[in-house]
N, C-alpha and C positions, 0 to 999 in steps of 0.2 A: 749493212743491209739497207736496201731501199724500201721504204714503206709508202704506198700510195693509198690515200684515204678515199672513202666513197664520195667525197666532195671534189676529188681531183687533185688535191694537194699532194706533193711528193716530198719526202724527207729522207735524207741520207743520215743514218744514225751515227756514222763516224764523224760526220761534219756538223750535224745539227744538234746533237745531244752530247752532254758531258758523260764521262765514264760512270759516275753515280746515277745519272738519269738512265743510261742503258741498262744498268743493273736493275733499277726499279721497273723498267719496261719489260724485262724478261719475266719478272714476277707478274706483271699485269697481263702479259700474254697468257700465262698459265691460268690466272684467275678469271680471265674473260671466257675461258673454256669450262672452268669448274664452278663458277658462281651460279647460285640458283636464283639470285635476284640482283637488281641494280644496286640496292642498298648494301648487300654483302660485298659486291665488287668495289664500291666506293669506300667501304670500311677498310678493305685490304689495301686499296690505293693509298689511303691516308696513313695506314700503319707503315707501309713501305716507304713513303715519303718522310715520315717522322723518324724512322730508324736509320734510314740512309744506307749507304754501302758499308757492309760489315760493321753495322752499328756506329758508323762514323758521325752520326748526327743528321739533322734534317736536310733534305734535298729540296731546293726551291725549283719547281718545275718551270722550264722555259716555255715560250710560246709553242715551240714544236712539240714538246711532250704533252702540253695541254691539248693540242689539236689531235694528236695520236690517241690520247686517252678518250677524248670525245668520240672518236671513230670507233674505238673498242666498245664504248658504252652503247653506241648505236647498234653495232653488230650483236652485242649481248641482248639488247631489247628484242631484236629480230629473232634471235635464237630462242629466247624465253617464250615469245608469242607463239612459236610453233610447237612447243611442248604440250602434250596432252595433259589435262589436269589429272592428278592422282586422287582417287576417292578412297575414303576410309573403308575398311572391311565392313561388309554388311550394308553399305549404302548403295543406292542405285540412282543414277540421274539420266 
């Protein structure tokens, strides 16, 4: 898969990432869509890197994976900023 970041960098996941990094990246793609905060996304990133591929142990992120992760964080911040705030029942603003 070819990934182009918002800064214009291009990465070929077959060439630029190891198999364990690709596994972590799959999880990060899902969490970038599901996370409700940047902190939650970073916690999930750290957990995935710590567990590794099939619990094989820690994955040390390459420069490419770090750049792709930063891009996912930027996109997550943009998505979160567009979400309407949820108000508690009975409150009005």
